[in-house]
C-alpha positions as CSV (number, residue, x, y, z in Angstrom):
1,X,-2.8,20.7,2.2
2,X,-4.6,17.5,3.0
3,X,-1.6,15.4,2.2
4,X,0.6,17.2,4.7
5,X,-2.1,17.5,7.3
6,X,-2.9,13.8,7.3
7,X,0.7,12.9,7.0
8,X,1.6,14.9,10.1
9,X,-0.8,13.2,12.5
10,X,1.9,12.4,15.2
11,X,-0.8,12.0,17.9
12,X,-2.5,9.1,16.0
13,X,0.9,7.5,15.4
14,X,1.7,7.5,19.1
15,X,-1.8,6.1,20.0
16,X,-1.2,3.1,17.7
17,X,2.4,2.6,18.8
18,X,1.2,2.2,22.4
19,X,-1.5,-0.3,21.5
20,X,-0.9,-3.4,23.7
21,X,-1.6,-5.9,20.9
22,X,0.8,-4.3,18.4
23,X,3.6,-2.8,20.4
24,X,5.6,-6.0,20.9
25,X,5.0,-7.2,17.4
26,X,5.8,-3.8,15.9
27,X,9.1,-3.8,17.7
28,X,10.2,-7.1,16.3
29,X,12.4,-6.8,13.1
30,X,11.9,-10.5,12.4
31,X,8.1,-10.0,12.3
32,X,8.4,-7.1,9.9
33,X,10.7,-8.9,7.6
34,X,8.5,-12.0,7.6
35,X,5.5,-9.8,6.7
36,X,7.4,-8.1,3.9
37,X,8.6,-11.4,2.5
38,X,5.1,-12.7,2.5
39,X,3.8,-9.6,0.8
40,X,6.7,-9.6,-1.8
41,X,6.0,-13.2,-2.6
42,X,2.3,-12.6,-3.2
43,X,2.8,-9.3,-5.1
44,X,5.4,-10.9,-7.4
45,X,2.5,-12.2,-9.5
46,X,2.0,-8.6,-10.6
47,X,5.3,-8.8,-12.4
48,X,4.1,-11.8,-14.4
49,X,0.8,-10.2,-15.2
50,X,2.5,-7.0,-16.4
51,X,4.6,-9.0,-18.7
52,X,1.5,-10.5,-20.2
53,X,-0.3,-7.2,-20.2
54,X,2.3,-5.6,-22.4
55,X,2.8,-8.7,-24.6
56,X,-1.0,-8.8,-25.3
57,X,-1.0,-5.0,-25.9
58,X,2.1,-5.0,-28.2
59,X,1.9,-8.3,-30.0
60,X,0.4,-6.6,-33.0
61,X,3.8,-5.0,-33.7
62,X,5.5,-8.5,-33.8
63,X,2.6,-9.9,-35.9
64,X,3.2,-7.0,-38.3
65,X,6.5,-8.7,-39.4
66,X,4.7,-11.9,-40.4
67,X,1.8,-10.9,-42.6
68,X,-0.7,-9.2,-40.1
69,X,-1.1,-6.2,-42.3
70,X,-1.4,-8.2,-45.5
71,X,-3.9,-10.7,-44.3
72,X,-6.2,-8.1,-42.8
73,X,-5.7,-5.9,-45.9
74,X,-4.6,-2.9,-43.9
75,X,-3.7,0.3,-45.8
76,X,-2.2,3.7,-45.0
77,X,-2.5,4.6,-41.3
78,X,-4.8,1.7,-40.4
79,X,-2.1,-0.2,-38.5
80,X,-1.3,2.9,-36.5
81,X,-5.0,3.3,-35.8
82,X,-5.1,-0.2,-34.4
83,X,-2.3,0.6,-32.0
84,X,-3.9,3.9,-31.0
85,X,-7.6,2.9,-30.6
86,X,-6.7,0.8,-27.6
87,X,-5.9,3.9,-25.7
88,X,-9.5,5.3,-26.0
89,X,-11.0,2.8,-23.6
90,X,-7.7,2.6,-21.7
91,X,-7.8,6.4,-20.9
92,X,-11.5,6.6,-20.2
93,X,-11.7,3.7,-17.7
94,X,-8.6,4.2,-15.5
95,X,-10.1,6.8,-13.1
96,X,-13.5,5.1,-12.7
97,X,-11.7,1.7,-12.3
98,X,-9.5,2.9,-9.4
99,X,-12.4,4.7,-7.7
100,X,-14.3,1.4,-7.9
101,X,-11.3,-0.6,-6.6
102,X,-10.9,1.7,-3.6
103,X,-14.6,1.5,-2.9
104,X,-14.9,-2.3,-3.0
105,X,-11.5,-3.1,-1.4
106,X,-11.2,-6.4,-3.3
107,X,-8.3,-6.2,-5.7
108,X,-7.8,-10.0,-5.4
109,X,-11.2,-10.4,-7.2
110,X,-11.4,-7.3,-9.4
111,X,-8.0,-7.3,-11.0
112,X,-8.0,-11.1,-11.9
113,X,-11.5,-10.7,-13.5
114,X,-10.2,-8.0,-15.7
115,X,-7.2,-10.1,-16.7
116,X,-9.4,-13.0,-17.6
117,X,-11.5,-10.9,-19.9
118,X,-8.5,-9.2,-21.7
119,X,-6.9,-12.6,-22.3
120,X,-10.1,-13.7,-23.9
121,X,-10.3,-10.6,-26.1
122,X,-6.6,-11.1,-27.1
123,X,-7.5,-14.6,-28.3
124,X,-10.3,-13.2,-30.3
125,X,-7.9,-10.9,-32.2
126,X,-6.5,-14.1,-33.8
127,X,-9.8,-14.8,-35.5
128,X,-10.4,-11.4,-37.0
129,X,-10.6,-11.2,-40.8
130,X,-10.4,-7.5,-41.6
131,X,-9.6,-4.1,-40.2
132,X,-13.0,-3.6,-38.6
133,X,-12.8,-6.8,-36.6
134,X,-9.3,-6.1,-35.4
135,X,-10.3,-2.5,-34.5
136,X,-13.2,-3.7,-32.3
137,X,-11.0,-6.2,-30.4
138,X,-8.3,-3.6,-29.8
139,X,-10.9,-1.1,-28.7
140,X,-12.4,-3.3,-26.0
141,X,-9.0,-4.6,-25.0
142,X,-8.2,-1.1,-23.8
143,X,-11.3,-1.0,-21.6
144,X,-10.4,-4.0,-19.5
145,X,-6.6,-3.4,-19.5
146,X,-7.3,0.0,-17.9
147,X,-7.8,-1.7,-14.5
148,X,-4.4,-3.3,-14.2
149,X,-1.6,-0.7,-14.0
150,X,-3.3,2.0,-11.9
151,X,-4.9,-0.7,-9.7
152,X,-1.5,-2.3,-9.1
153,X,0.2,1.0,-8.3
154,X,-2.6,1.8,-5.8
155,X,-2.4,-1.7,-4.3
156,X,1.4,-1.3,-3.8
157,X,0.9,2.1,-2.2
158,X,-1.6,0.5,0.3
159,X,1.1,-1.9,1.6
160,X,4.5,-0.3,1.3
161,X,6.2,2.7,2.9
162,X,7.5,5.6,1.0
163,X,11.1,4.3,1.0
164,X,9.9,0.9,-0.2
165,X,7.7,1.9,-3.0
166,X,10.4,2.7,-5.5
167,X,11.9,-0.8,-5.5
168,X,8.5,-2.5,-5.6
169,X,7.4,-0.2,-8.5
170,X,10.6,-1.2,-10.3
171,X,9.8,-4.9,-9.8
172,X,6.3,-4.2,-11.2
173,X,7.5,-2.2,-14.2
174,X,10.2,-4.7,-14.9
175,X,7.3,-6.7,-16.2
176,X,6.9,-4.0,-18.9
177,X,10.6,-4.0,-19.6
178,X,10.9,-7.8,-19.7
179,X,7.9,-8.1,-22.0
180,X,9.8,-5.8,-24.4
181,X,12.8,-8.1,-24.2
182,X,11.4,-11.6,-24.0
183,X,8.0,-10.9,-25.5
184,X,9.8,-10.5,-28.8
185,X,11.7,-13.8,-28.2
186,X,8.4,-15.6,-27.5
187,X,6.9,-14.0,-30.5
188,X,9.9,-15.0,-32.6
189,X,9.5,-18.6,-31.5
190,X,5.8,-18.7,-32.3
191,X,6.1,-16.9,-35.6
192,X,8.9,-19.1,-36.8
193,X,7.4,-22.5,-35.7
194,X,3.7,-22.1,-36.0
195,X,3.2,-21.0,-39.6
196,X,0.5,-23.1,-41.3
197,X,-0.3,-25.2,-38.2
198,X,-4.0,-26.3,-38.4
199,X,-4.3,-24.1,-41.4
200,X,-3.6,-20.8,-39.6
201,X,-0.9,-18.3,-40.2
202,X,1.7,-17.9,-37.5
203,X,0.5,-14.4,-36.5
204,X,-2.9,-15.8,-35.5
205,X,-1.2,-18.4,-33.3
206,X,0.6,-15.6,-31.6
207,X,-2.7,-14.1,-30.3
208,X,-4.1,-17.6,-29.5
209,X,-1.2,-18.7,-27.4
210,X,-0.4,-15.5,-25.6
211,X,-4.0,-14.8,-24.8
212,X,-4.5,-18.3,-23.5
213,X,-1.5,-17.9,-21.1
214,X,-3.0,-14.7,-19.8
215,X,-6.2,-16.4,-19.0
216,X,-4.4,-19.2,-17.1
217,X,-2.5,-16.6,-15.0
218,X,-5.7,-14.8,-14.2
219,X,-7.1,-17.9,-12.5
220,X,-3.9,-18.2,-10.4
221,X,-4.1,-14.5,-9.4
222,X,-7.5,-15.1,-7.8
223,X,-5.7,-17.1,-5.1
224,X,-2.5,-15.1,-4.8
225,X,-3.2,-11.4,-4.8
226,X,-3.8,-9.7,-1.4
227,X,-6.6,-7.2,-0.7
228,X,-6.0,-4.2,1.5
229,X,-4.2,-4.5,4.9
230,X,-7.4,-4.6,7.0
231,X,-9.3,-7.0,4.7
232,X,-6.7,-9.6,3.7
233,X,-7.9,-12.9,5.1
234,X,-4.7,-14.9,4.8
235,X,-3.0,-12.6,7.3
236,X,-3.3,-13.1,11.0
237,X,-4.9,-10.3,13.1
238,X,-1.5,-9.4,14.4
239,X,0.0,-9.2,10.9
240,X,-2.9,-7.0,9.7
241,X,-2.3,-4.7,12.7
242,X,1.4,-4.6,11.9
243,X,0.7,-3.8,8.2
244,X,-1.4,-0.8,9.3
245,X,1.2,0.2,11.9
246,X,3.9,0.3,9.3
247,X,1.9,2.8,7.2
248,X,1.0,4.9,10.2
249,X,4.7,5.2,11.1
250,X,5.4,6.3,7.5
251,X,2.9,9.1,7.0
252,X,1.1,9.5,10.4
253,X,-2.1,7.5,9.6
254,X,-2.9,4.3,7.6
255,X,-5.7,4.3,5.1
256,X,-7.7,1.7,6.9
257,X,-7.2,2.9,10.5
258,X,-8.3,6.5,9.7
259,X,-11.4,7.6,11.5
260,X,-14.6,8.2,9.7
261,X,-13.9,11.9,9.8
262,X,-10.5,11.5,8.2
263,X,-11.7,9.1,5.5
264,X,-12.7,10.6,2.1
265,X,-15.5,9.5,-0.2
266,X,-14.6,8.4,-3.7
267,X,-16.3,11.5,-5.2
268,X,-14.5,13.9,-2.7
269,X,-11.2,12.2,-3.6
270,X,-12.0,12.9,-7.3
271,X,-12.8,16.5,-6.5
272,X,-9.6,16.9,-4.5
273,X,-7.5,15.4,-7.3
274,X,-9.1,17.5,-10.0
275,X,-8.6,20.8,-8.1
276,X,-5.0,20.2,-7.2
277,X,-2.8,22.0,-9.8
278,X,0.1,19.7,-8.9
279,X,-1.8,16.7,-10.2
280,X,-2.2,18.3,-13.6
281,X,1.4,19.5,-13.6
282,X,2.7,16.0,-13.0
283,X,0.3,14.6,-15.5
284,X,1.8,16.9,-18.2
285,X,5.4,16.0,-17.1
286,X,4.6,12.3,-17.3
287,X,2.8,12.8,-20.7
288,X,5.9,14.5,-22.1
289,X,8.1,11.6,-21.1
290,X,5.7,9.0,-22.3
291,X,5.8,10.6,-25.7
292,X,9.6,10.2,-25.6
293,X,9.2,6.6,-24.5
294,X,6.6,5.6,-27.1
295,X,9.4,4.2,-29.3
296,X,9.0,1.0,-27.4
297,X,5.8,0.2,-29.3
298,X,7.8,0.2,-32.5
299,X,11.0,-1.4,-31.1
300,X,11.0,-4.3,-33.6
301,X,10.7,-1.7,-36.4
302,X,13.7,0.2,-35.0
303,X,15.9,-2.9,-34.7
304,X,14.9,-3.8,-38.3
305,X,16.6,-0.6,-39.4
306,X,19.9,-2.3,-38.5
307,X,19.7,-4.3,-41.6
308,X,18.8,-7.8,-40.4
309,X,15.9,-10.2,-41.2
310,X,12.7,-10.4,-39.2
311,X,13.8,-13.1,-36.8
312,X,17.1,-11.4,-36.1
313,X,15.4,-8.1,-35.6
314,X,13.1,-9.6,-33.0
315,X,16.1,-11.3,-31.2
316,X,18.0,-8.0,-31.2
317,X,15.2,-6.4,-29.1
318,X,16.0,-8.4,-26.0
319,X,19.5,-7.1,-24.9
320,X,18.6,-3.4,-24.6
321,X,15.6,-4.3,-22.4
322,X,17.5,-6.7,-20.2
323,X,20.0,-3.8,-19.6
324,X,17.1,-1.5,-18.9
325,X,15.7,-3.9,-16.3
326,X,19.0,-4.1,-14.5
327,X,19.4,-0.3,-14.5
328,X,15.8,0.2,-13.3
329,X,16.3,-2.1,-10.4
330,X,19.5,-0.5,-9.3
331,X,18.3,3.1,-9.8
332,X,15.0,2.5,-7.9
333,X,16.8,0.7,-5.0
334,X,19.3,3.6,-4.7
335,X,16.5,6.2,-4.9
336,X,14.7,4.4,-2.0
337,X,17.9,4.1,0.0
338,X,18.9,7.8,-0.1
339,X,15.2,8.9,-0.2
340,X,15.6,11.1,-3.2
341,X,13.7,11.1,-6.5
342,X,14.3,14.0,-8.9
343,X,18.0,13.6,-9.6
344,X,17.6,9.9,-10.2
345,X,14.8,10.7,-12.7
346,X,16.9,13.5,-14.4
347,X,20.0,11.3,-14.8
348,X,18.1,8.5,-16.5
349,X,16.2,10.9,-18.8
350,X,19.4,12.6,-19.8
351,X,21.1,9.4,-20.9
352,X,18.0,8.7,-23.0
353,X,18.5,12.1,-24.6
354,X,22.0,11.0,-25.5
355,X,20.6,7.9,-27.2
356,X,18.1,9.9,-29.3
357,X,20.9,12.3,-30.4
358,X,23.1,9.3,-31.5
359,X,20.2,7.8,-33.5
360,X,19.7,11.1,-35.3
361,X,23.4,11.7,-35.9
362,X,24.5,8.4,-37.5
363,X,23.4,5.4,-39.5
364,X,26.3,3.3,-38.2
365,X,24.9,0.0,-37.1
366,X,26.9,-0.4,-33.8
367,X,26.2,3.2,-32.8
368,X,22.5,3.0,-33.5
369,X,22.3,-0.3,-31.5
370,X,24.1,1.4,-28.5
371,X,21.5,4.2,-28.8
372,X,18.7,1.7,-28.3
373,X,20.3,0.7,-25.0
374,X,20.4,4.3,-23.9
375,X,16.8,4.9,-24.9
376,X,15.6,1.8,-23.2
377,X,17.3,2.6,-19.9
378,X,15.3,5.8,-19.7
379,X,12.5,3.6,-18.5
380,X,14.2,3.5,-15.1
381,X,13.7,7.2,-14.6
382,X,10.1,6.7,-15.6
383,X,9.6,4.1,-12.9
384,X,11.1,6.3,-10.2
385,X,8.7,9.0,-11.4
386,X,5.7,6.8,-10.4
387,X,7.3,6.2,-7.0
388,X,7.6,10.0,-6.6
389,X,4.0,10.4,-7.6
390,X,2.8,8.0,-4.8
391,X,5.1,9.7,-2.3
392,X,3.8,13.2,-3.2
393,X,0.1,12.5,-2.8
394,X,0.0,10.0,0.2
395,X,-3.3,10.8,1.8
396,X,-6.3,10.6,1.6
397,X,-6.4,7.2,-0.2
398,X,-9.4,8.2,-2.3
399,X,-7.4,11.1,-3.7
400,X,-4.3,9.0,-4.3
401,X,-6.3,6.4,-6.2
402,X,-7.6,9.1,-8.6
403,X,-4.2,10.7,-8.9
404,X,-2.4,7.5,-9.9
405,X,-5.1,6.6,-12.4
406,X,-5.6,10.2,-13.8
407,X,-1.9,10.9,-14.4
408,X,-1.4,7.5,-16.0
409,X,-4.5,7.9,-18.2
410,X,-3.6,11.4,-19.3
411,X,-0.1,10.4,-20.2
412,X,-1.1,7.8,-22.8
413,X,0.2,9.6,-25.9
414,X,2.6,8.5,-28.5
415,X,4.4,9.4,-31.7
416,X,4.0,7.6,-34.9
417,X,7.0,5.9,-36.5
418,X,5.5,5.8,-40.0
419,X,7.6,4.0,-42.6
420,X,7.9,7.3,-44.5
421,X,10.1,8.6,-41.7
422,X,12.4,5.6,-41.9
423,X,15.0,4.4,-41.8
424,X,16.5,7.3,-39.8
425,X,13.3,8.4,-38.0
426,X,15.0,11.7,-37.3
427,X,11.7,13.7,-37.1
428,X,10.3,11.3,-34.5
429,X,13.5,11.3,-32.5
430,X,13.6,15.1,-32.5
431,X,10.1,15.1,-30.9
432,X,11.4,12.6,-28.3
433,X,14.3,15.0,-27.4
434,X,12.0,17.9,-27.0
435,X,9.4,16.2,-24.8
436,X,12.0,14.4,-22.6
437,X,13.7,17.7,-22.0
438,X,10.4,19.3,-21.1
439,X,9.7,16.6,-18.6
440,X,13.1,17.2,-16.9
441,X,12.3,20.9,-16.5
442,X,8.8,20.3,-15.2
443,X,10.1,17.7,-12.7
444,X,12.7,20.2,-11.4
445,X,10.0,22.9,-10.9
446,X,7.9,20.4,-9.0
447,X,10.9,19.6,-6.8
448,X,11.2,23.3,-6.0
449,X,7.5,23.4,-5.0
450,X,7.9,20.4,-2.7
451,X,10.9,22.2,-1.1
452,X,8.7,25.2,-0.4
453,X,6.1,22.9,1.2
454,X,8.7,21.2,3.4
455,X,9.9,24.6,4.6
456,X,6.3,25.5,5.5
457,X,5.9,22.3,7.4
458,X,9.1,22.9,9.3
459,X,8.1,26.5,10.2
460,X,4.7,25.3,11.4
461,X,6.4,22.7,13.7
462,X,8.9,25.2,15.1
463,X,6.0,27.7,15.8
464,X,4.3,25.0,18.0
465,X,7.5,24.4,20.1
466,X,8.4,26.5,23.1
467,X,11.8,28.2,23.4
468,X,14.5,25.6,23.7
469,X,12.3,22.7,22.9
470,X,13.1,20.1,20.2
471,X,11.1,17.4,18.6
472,X,11.5,14.7,16.0
473,X,10.7,16.2,12.5
474,X,7.2,15.2,11.2
475,X,6.2,14.4,7.7
476,X,8.3,15.7,4.8
477,X,7.8,15.4,1.1
478,X,10.4,13.3,-0.6
479,X,12.4,15.3,-3.1
């Protein structure tokens, strides 16, 4: 397999390790820590952007509580259609977007441009007058938002080693989780204070204010985000060499230091991803779990089943997601530390299953609120899943770019929490149980496949050694 072959290039690793300009720098822990601190500080803007990304995507659910449906004269499934139409462009554009990003090598320009455009489109949602207008803004919002998440995951995989990606992905995805928590608090403040200001209903102000903040952050991101290790101008030549050395130590060759023979074109990377059955397998496993996690879109609706008013329902959304962020950070950090993925994913998903079962079994207010905590924390397993994905398809970079975009694009499915299923939503929760269970099973089978590949790699290394010879183990897939 190309991943294992490229990952096991010990000869290239030794060549770079003995480079006179890098050897001293690479052996200095202080230099490595300084580089990581600098990267982490710059990359932290992705957390803020992801918060705004999900707020802009999900603010329709909050606006629904303050007259959004009534003012736009929505009927039947039209609101669900507004939520779903975003994913048409979102799904179609992710793979082309990541291929383009890998080709131009300028995430510091490309990603902020997309952010600026989606903030503008979000603002335009606030001026719509009917279903068609809202439908068009949501449709085009999906096209430009498609660049952010797969592009961010790819950018992280360009800079961080396999045992560092889990924590950094967790920090990124905490933007998703925090937006579910504090996005509702922000929405609550806007919806409760802006009604009738300048003659506009509060839900319109929600889109104006949140879209405007997104555009401001986009401008800041132009000056903060890094490019790739070999093209980032605010690093010194020694720091760029060290960044490439770190990746070489991890998988045998860095993306940017690979020879022309080892580099893969965008179209060949696309072909390699499409013909690798493991990519489709993991896409289906991720899709199954995303279906189980789609309750987050309707979280204000779920908290409203507890029997409180609209403002209280929005405020009750925050604690479960704060809890989920804490669990995600701890789980991802431990997963990186012990270099294990599957059992961390399975443990989190299993607790989510318990939450779904509780929600089906009782209408007790306290029990149902506890179930929301258990459901929300299952996002931590979802985050570790993405780290596992990057670990399992490390090289070539062109293939990894397509893999991250393709799996994320194909996984954008959801269940509908129509009011006719309420207030118990037992049918929807039953689907969540089935799909989450399926994802656990598929992840376990993928783990078994990686074990077989690791055994083959070990046997190949042993065959190259003479009798009595020993060598440091080469590349191994993380299980």
